C-alpha positions as a Markdown table, in Angstrom:
| # | Residue | x | y | z |
|---|---|---|---|---|
| 1 | Unk | 28.7 | 16.0 | 11.6 |
| 2 | Unk | 30.5 | 19.2 | 12.5 |
| 3 | Unk | 28.9 | 21.8 | 14.8 |
| 4 | Unk | 26.5 | 24.2 | 13.3 |
| 5 | Unk | 27.6 | 27.8 | 12.8 |
| 6 | Unk | 24.8 | 30.3 | 13.6 |
| 7 | Unk | 25.2 | 32.0 | 10.3 |
| 8 | Unk | 22.3 | 31.2 | 7.9 |
| 9 | Unk | 24.7 | 30.6 | 5.0 |
| 10 | Unk | 26.5 | 27.9 | 7.0 |
| 11 | Unk | 23.3 | 26.2 | 7.9 |
| 12 | Unk | 22.1 | 26.2 | 4.3 |
| 13 | Unk | 25.4 | 24.8 | 3.2 |
| 14 | Unk | 25.3 | 22.0 | 5.7 |
| 15 | Unk | 21.6 | 21.4 | 4.9 |
| 16 | Unk | 22.3 | 21.0 | 1.2 |
| 17 | Unk | 25.1 | 18.6 | 2.0 |
| 18 | Unk | 22.4 | 16.1 | 3.1 |
| 19 | Unk | 20.4 | 16.4 | -0.1 |
| 20 | Unk | 21.7 | 13.1 | -1.6 |
| 21 | Unk | 21.0 | 11.1 | 1.5 |
| 22 | Unk | 17.5 | 12.6 | 1.8 |
| 23 | Unk | 16.9 | 11.7 | -1.9 |
| 24 | Unk | 17.8 | 8.1 | -1.1 |
| 25 | Unk | 15.5 | 7.9 | 1.9 |
| 26 | Unk | 12.7 | 9.6 | -0.1 |
| 27 | Unk | 13.0 | 7.1 | -3.0 |
| 28 | Unk | 12.8 | 4.2 | -0.5 |
| 29 | Unk | 9.6 | 5.7 | 1.0 |
| 30 | Unk | 7.9 | 7.0 | -2.1 |
| 31 | Unk | 8.9 | 4.3 | -4.8 |
| 32 | Unk | 8.7 | 7.1 | -7.3 |
| 33 | Unk | 11.4 | 9.5 | -8.4 |
| 34 | Unk | 9.2 | 12.5 | -9.0 |
| 35 | Unk | 7.3 | 12.1 | -5.7 |
| 36 | Unk | 10.7 | 11.5 | -3.9 |
| 37 | Unk | 12.1 | 14.7 | -5.4 |
| 38 | Unk | 9.0 | 16.7 | -4.3 |
| 39 | Unk | 9.4 | 15.2 | -0.8 |
| 40 | Unk | 13.1 | 16.2 | -0.6 |
| 41 | Unk | 12.1 | 19.8 | -1.7 |
| 42 | Unk | 9.4 | 20.0 | 0.9 |
| 43 | Unk | 11.8 | 18.7 | 3.5 |
| 44 | Unk | 14.4 | 21.3 | 2.7 |
| 45 | Unk | 11.8 | 24.1 | 2.7 |
| 46 | Unk | 10.5 | 23.0 | 6.1 |
| 47 | Unk | 14.0 | 22.7 | 7.5 |
| 48 | Unk | 14.8 | 26.3 | 6.3 |
| 49 | Unk | 11.5 | 27.6 | 7.8 |
| 50 | Unk | 12.3 | 25.8 | 11.1 |
| 51 | Unk | 16.0 | 26.5 | 11.3 |
| 52 | Unk | 15.5 | 28.3 | 14.6 |
| 53 | Unk | 14.2 | 25.0 | 16.1 |
| 54 | Unk | 17.4 | 23.1 | 15.2 |
| 55 | Unk | 19.7 | 22.7 | 18.2 |
| 56 | Unk | 23.3 | 23.4 | 17.1 |
| 57 | Unk | 25.6 | 20.4 | 17.8 |
| 58 | Unk | 22.8 | 17.9 | 17.4 |
| 59 | Unk | 22.5 | 15.5 | 14.5 |
| 60 | Unk | 21.3 | 17.5 | 11.5 |
| 61 | Unk | 20.9 | 14.3 | 9.3 |
| 62 | Unk | 18.5 | 12.7 | 11.9 |
| 63 | Unk | 16.5 | 16.0 | 12.2 |
| 64 | Unk | 16.1 | 16.2 | 8.4 |
| 65 | Unk | 15.1 | 12.5 | 8.1 |
| 66 | Unk | 12.5 | 13.0 | 10.9 |
| 67 | Unk | 11.1 | 16.0 | 8.9 |
| 68 | Unk | 11.1 | 13.9 | 5.7 |
| 69 | Unk | 9.3 | 10.9 | 7.3 |
| 70 | Unk | 6.7 | 13.2 | 9.0 |
| 71 | Unk | 6.0 | 14.9 | 5.6 |
| 72 | Unk | 5.7 | 11.5 | 3.9 |
| 73 | Unk | 3.3 | 10.3 | 6.6 |
| 74 | Unk | 1.2 | 13.4 | 6.4 |
| 75 | Unk | 1.0 | 13.0 | 2.6 |
| 76 | Unk | -0.1 | 9.4 | 2.9 |
| 77 | Unk | -2.8 | 10.4 | 5.4 |
| 78 | Unk | -4.0 | 13.2 | 3.1 |
| 79 | Unk | -4.1 | 10.9 | 0.1 |
| 80 | Unk | -5.9 | 8.2 | 2.1 |
| 81 | Unk | -8.5 | 10.8 | 3.2 |
| 82 | Unk | -8.9 | 12.1 | -0.3 |
| 83 | Unk | -9.5 | 8.5 | -1.6 |
| 84 | Unk | -12.3 | 8.0 | 1.0 |
| 85 | Unk | -14.3 | 11.0 | -0.4 |
| 86 | Unk | -16.6 | 10.0 | -3.3 |
| 87 | Unk | -17.4 | 12.4 | -6.1 |
| 88 | Unk | -20.9 | 13.0 | -4.7 |
| 89 | Unk | -19.4 | 13.9 | -1.3 |
| 90 | Unk | -16.8 | 16.2 | -2.8 |
| 91 | Unk | -19.6 | 18.5 | -4.1 |
| 92 | Unk | -20.8 | 18.9 | -0.5 |
| 93 | Unk | -17.4 | 19.9 | 0.9 |
| 94 | Unk | -16.9 | 23.4 | 2.3 |
| 95 | Unk | -16.9 | 25.6 | -0.8 |
| 96 | Unk | -14.1 | 27.7 | 0.6 |
| 97 | Unk | -11.8 | 24.7 | 0.1 |
| 98 | Unk | -10.6 | 24.8 | -3.5 |
| 99 | Unk | -9.7 | 21.4 | -5.1 |
| 100 | Unk | -5.9 | 21.2 | -5.2 |
| 101 | Unk | -3.6 | 19.4 | -7.6 |
| 102 | Unk | -5.4 | 16.2 | -6.6 |
| 103 | Unk | -6.7 | 14.7 | -9.8 |
| 104 | Unk | -9.7 | 12.5 | -10.4 |
| 105 | Unk | -7.6 | 9.3 | -10.4 |
| 106 | Unk | -6.5 | 10.2 | -6.8 |
| 107 | Unk | -10.1 | 10.4 | -5.6 |
| 108 | Unk | -11.8 | 7.4 | -7.1 |
| 109 | Unk | -13.7 | 5.4 | -4.6 |
| 110 | Unk | -15.2 | 1.9 | -5.0 |
| 111 | Unk | -18.6 | 3.5 | -4.9 |
| 112 | Unk | -17.7 | 5.8 | -7.9 |
| 113 | Unk | -16.4 | 2.8 | -9.9 |
| 114 | Unk | -19.5 | 0.8 | -9.1 |
| 115 | Unk | -21.8 | 3.6 | -10.1 |
| 116 | Unk | -19.9 | 4.2 | -13.4 |
| 117 | Unk | -20.0 | 0.4 | -14.2 |
| 118 | Unk | -23.8 | 0.6 | -13.7 |
| 119 | Unk | -23.9 | 3.3 | -16.4 |
| 120 | Unk | -22.0 | 1.3 | -18.9 |
| 121 | Unk | -23.4 | -1.0 | -21.6 |
| 122 | Unk | -23.9 | -4.5 | -20.1 |
| 123 | Unk | -21.3 | -6.0 | -22.5 |
| 124 | Unk | -18.7 | -3.5 | -21.3 |
| 125 | Unk | -19.4 | -3.8 | -17.6 |
| 126 | Unk | -19.4 | -7.6 | -17.7 |
| 127 | Unk | -16.1 | -7.6 | -19.6 |
| 128 | Unk | -14.6 | -5.3 | -17.0 |
| 129 | Unk | -16.0 | -7.3 | -14.0 |
| 130 | Unk | -14.7 | -10.6 | -15.4 |
| 131 | Unk | -11.2 | -9.2 | -16.0 |
| 132 | Unk | -10.7 | -7.0 | -13.0 |
| 133 | Unk | -13.1 | -8.1 | -10.3 |
| 134 | Unk | -13.2 | -11.9 | -10.9 |
| 135 | Unk | -9.6 | -11.6 | -12.3 |
| 136 | Unk | -10.2 | -14.1 | -15.1 |
| 137 | Unk | -7.6 | -14.5 | -17.8 |
| 138 | Unk | -8.4 | -13.5 | -21.4 |
| 139 | Unk | -8.7 | -17.2 | -22.4 |
| 140 | Unk | -11.1 | -17.9 | -19.5 |
| 141 | Unk | -13.2 | -14.8 | -20.4 |
| 142 | Unk | -13.2 | -16.0 | -24.1 |
| 143 | Unk | -14.4 | -19.5 | -23.1 |
| 144 | Unk | -17.1 | -18.1 | -20.8 |
| 145 | Unk | -18.4 | -15.7 | -23.5 |
| 146 | Unk | -17.6 | -17.9 | -26.5 |
| 147 | Unk | -15.4 | -15.3 | -28.1 |
| 148 | Unk | -11.8 | -15.3 | -29.2 |
| 149 | Unk | -9.0 | -13.8 | -27.0 |
| 150 | Unk | -8.3 | -10.9 | -29.4 |
| 151 | Unk | -12.0 | -9.9 | -29.2 |
| 152 | Unk | -11.7 | -10.1 | -25.4 |
| 153 | Unk | -8.7 | -7.7 | -25.5 |
| 154 | Unk | -10.5 | -5.3 | -27.8 |
| 155 | Unk | -13.7 | -5.3 | -25.7 |
| 156 | Unk | -11.8 | -4.9 | -22.5 |
| 157 | Unk | -9.8 | -2.0 | -24.0 |
| 158 | Unk | -13.1 | -0.3 | -25.0 |
| 159 | Unk | -14.6 | -0.9 | -21.6 |
| 160 | Unk | -11.6 | 0.7 | -19.8 |
| 161 | Unk | -11.8 | 3.7 | -22.1 |
| 162 | Unk | -15.6 | 4.1 | -21.3 |
| 163 | Unk | -15.0 | 3.6 | -17.6 |
| 164 | Unk | -12.3 | 6.3 | -17.6 |
| 165 | Unk | -14.5 | 8.7 | -19.6 |
| 166 | Unk | -17.4 | 8.2 | -17.1 |
| 167 | Unk | -15.1 | 8.6 | -14.0 |
| 168 | Unk | -13.5 | 11.8 | -15.5 |
| 169 | Unk | -17.0 | 13.2 | -16.3 |
| 170 | Unk | -18.0 | 12.5 | -12.7 |
| 171 | Unk | -14.9 | 14.3 | -11.5 |
| 172 | Unk | -15.5 | 17.3 | -13.6 |
| 173 | Unk | -19.1 | 17.5 | -12.6 |
| 174 | Unk | -18.1 | 17.2 | -8.9 |
| 175 | Unk | -15.5 | 20.0 | -9.3 |
| 176 | Unk | -18.0 | 22.2 | -11.1 |
| 177 | Unk | -20.6 | 21.6 | -8.4 |
| 178 | Unk | -18.0 | 22.4 | -5.7 |
| 179 | Unk | -17.1 | 25.6 | -7.4 |
| 180 | Unk | -20.7 | 26.7 | -7.8 |
| 181 | Unk | -21.5 | 26.1 | -4.1 |
| 182 | Unk | -22.0 | 29.2 | -2.0 |
| 183 | Unk | -18.9 | 30.4 | -0.3 |
| 184 | Unk | -18.8 | 30.6 | 3.5 |
| 185 | Unk | -18.1 | 34.1 | 4.9 |
């Protein structure tokens, strides 16, 4: 890589020349094009904000990949933390912290699923548990419950819809409780 010119325009030009390589690295890490594109965008933004920290003559590509990997690691940690918070706990969080773009499917804990299954009709919760917890095939579930496979599929589809509705309701209730909580000064 050529030496860096101190002019911001030259830095931006050289920075953008690495975009394709960053996209490749981001797709390898994220396994999802949209997430990878967001990661590249964040990397370029952070590099521009931190341009003064870059040492001219050093390896810009290596510096950018380090930023990209650090951002990816931070995002993974943030998502892991978010998934460890149950809907009940979310309502107790500091009310000055507004829920971000994290959706209910990003925050579902095992406790939330267990609680929602307990609220379902027994026929639906049993169907879900046989398919997804015991991991039985449709034919095994049909044999166990003495029903045909098409009925298994229909009941399982209804159970998934009900579970999704219950979890989304819990999410909306938790967000509403969070927003109603008194704000810290």
